[in-house]
N, C-alpha and C positions, 0 to 999 in steps of 0.2 A: 202094686201101687201106681196110680196114674200120675203122669207128670202134669203139673198145672200149665194151662195154655196161656201163652203170652197175650197181654191185652192188645198188642199191636197186630197180631196175626188175625186176619179175617176168618170167620167160620167158613167151612168148606161149602156150604150151601150158597154163600154169597157169590161164589165164582160162577154159578150158573146164570144163563141169560134169563131175563125176566119175561113173563108171558106176553106182555104187551109189545115187547120188541119183536118177538116171533110173529105176532099178529100183523104188525106194521110191515114186516118184510113180505109176508104172504100177500098182503093187499097191494104192495108195490109191484110184485111179480105179476099179480093178476091184472093190474091196470096196464102194465107193459104188454102182456100177452093180448089183452083186448085191443090195444092200440094197433099192434102189428096185424092182428086178424082183420080189423076194419080197413087198414091200409091195403093189405093184399086183396081183400074183397073188392075194394074200389078199383084196383089195377085190373083184376080179373074181369069185372063188369065192363070197364072201359075197353079192354082188348076184345071182349065178346061183341060189344056194340060196334067197334071199328070193323071187325070181321064181317058182321052182318051188313054194315053200310057198303063195304067194298063188294060184297057178294051180290047185293041187289042192284048195283050200278050196271047199266047196259054196256055191252062191249063197244069199244071204239072202232068204227069203220071209216077208213079214209079212202075216198074216191079221187082218182086222178083223171082229169079230162084230157082231150087230145092236145091241148095247149100246154100241158104239164102243170096245171094248177091243181093243188090238193084241196079237197073239201071234206070236212068231217061230217059223216052221215049220222043223224040221231043226236039226242042230247039237248034239243031245243033250238029254236031259230036264232035267238040272240047269241047263244054259245057258238053256233055254226058260223055266224057272221064274224064274231071276234076271232075264232080260231082260223077261219079262212083268211082274214086280213093279216093275222100274224104270220101264217105260213107263206102268203104271197109276198109280204115284206121280207121275210127271211130268204125266200127263193130269189127275189130281186137283188138282195144284198150279196148273196153268194155268186150269182151270175155276174154282177158288177165287179166283184173282187176278182173273179176268174178272168173276165175280159180285160180288166185293168192290168192284172199280172201278166197276161199273155201278150198285151200290146206294149208294155213298157220295154224299152230297149235295154240291153245289158250295159252295165257300166264298166269302166276300165278296171275298177277294183275286182269285179267278178271275173274279168278276163285274166288278170294276174293270178287270181286264186285258181282258176282252171289250169293255167300253165304250170303253176307250182305243183298242184296235185297230180297232174299228168306226169311230170318229170320225176317226182318222188316215187310214183308207182312203177314207172317204166324203167328207171335206172337205179333204183335202190331196192335190193332184195337179198334174201338168203336162200339156200337150197330148199328150205321148208316153205318160204313165202313166195318164191318165184312164180309158180303157176297162178296163184291168186292175184299177185300184183300185176302180172302181165295181162291177165283176163280183165282186171279193172281198167287198165290203161287202154286195152282194145275197145272196151265199151265207151270210152270217151272219144273215139275217133269217128269220122264219117264212114259211110259204107265202103267207099272206094279205098280209102287209106287202110281201113280195117282188113279188107280182103288182101291188099298188097302186103301188109305187115304180117298177117297170119300165114300167108304162103311162104314168106321169107323165113319166119321163125320155124316153120315146119321143115323147109328145105335145109336150113342150117342146123337143125336139131339143137336149137338154143337151150331149151329146157334140159335136154339130155346132157349137154356139156356142163351146164350149171350143176347138175346133180353129180355127174361123174368127177368133176374137178373141184367140187365143194367151193364154188365161187360165191363170194360175198361182195356185193357192190354197195357202196355208200356214196350218195351224191350230196354235196353241200353247195347250195345255190348262193352265189355272191351278189348277183344283181339281175333284175328283170326290167328290160327297157322296151318301150313301145316305139316301133319305127314309124316313119312317115310314108313308107312305100304303099301301104294298104291299111284299111281301117283297123284290122285285127292282127297285124304282124308284130311279133315279139322276138327280141333277141335276149337270150339268157346266157350268162357266164357263170360257170360253176367248176368245182373241183370234184372229180370222181376218183375214189380209191377202190381198187379191185384187188381182193385177196383170193388166191386160188392155190390149190395143192397140185403140183406136177412133179412126177417121178419121186414122190416122197418128200419133196421140199416145198415150202410155202413161198410163193412169189407175190409181191405186192407192187401194183402199178398205180402210180399217182398221175392222173391225167387232168390237165386244165383244158376245158372244152368250151366251144361256143355252140349253142343250141338255138336253131331257128324254127319258129312255129308260126303257123297261120291258122287262125280260128275262123269259124263261120257261125252265123246265127241260125237258130231254128226256134220253133215254138216251145215256150217254157212248159214243163210238165213236172210231175212229182218225181220222175226218174232223172230228169235233167232240169233242175230249178233255175240254173243260170241261162239255159237256152244256148249254150256255146259248145261247139265240138271242134276237135283238132282235125283240120283238113290237110295240112302239110307239116312235115317234120323232117329235119335234117340236123346232123351234128358235125362239127368240125373240130378235129384235134389240134390244139394250139401248142401245148407243151406236154411232153411225155414220150417215152420210147416205145411203149407197147400199146397194142390195140386189142380190145377184148372181142371184137367181131360182132358187136351188137349195134353198129351204126345203121340207121334206117334213113333212106333218102327217097323222097317221092315228090313229084310235081303234079300229082293228081288233084283235080278240083272236086269239090263236093257235087 
C-alpha cells in the first residue's frame, strides 16, 4: 500500500532545472567565448602588424665625422636634421658637464671626506680586511708617497705581523682641522685601539694620536671624483705606552 504524498512536498520532477535555463547558460558561455576569441584575435593581429612594421624599417646607421659629430644616415632628411641636432646638443651638454666638473676646484668638505676615508682605511682593519684596506689607502696616495709607503710596508712585513699576531685596529676620529700652513694641510686627532695576541695573551693598546696630512689636487675622474690625493702623511703619538710600528712619515712632494 502506497503512502499518500504530503501536499507540501514538491514532486521529484520539479527539482530538475528547466530547459530554458539550460539554454540561457549555453548562450552566455557562447557569448563569453566569442568575446574572448575576438579579443585574442585583435591582440594577435596587432602584434603581427607591429612585427611587420619593425621588420620593414631600415637599419639605423650613425656616422661620426672627424669633429666628433654624430649623423644618422637614412630615414629622411627632416629626421636626420632633428636627430643630428639632438645628438649635437646632447654631446655639447656632456662635454660642458665634463669640463665644468673637471674645472671646479675641490671644496673643504671634500678634503675632509678624503682625509677621513684615508685614515679609516689605513688605520682601521682586521686580519681579514687588512690587505684590502691598505690597498685602498695606497690608491689614495700620490705616486711618490705610494712607492715610499709600499716599500716600508714590505720591509716591515706589516701584513704578515697583522696576520701572525691577529691584530685588530680601530680608529675613532675626534676632530679634523684644516691648518693655515698650506691650502690642503689637515691635522686630525683620534684614538686608536689596537688588539693583538702575543704569547697566548691578548694585549690592548689605547693610543691618542695626532695625524698630519697634506693633500694635492689633480684632475677629477670617475676613479677619483674629488680630485684629491694624499701627498704627505705622518702621525705622532700623544698618549699611550705602546706603538704598533705602523707610523709612516714622509716629506715627499707630489
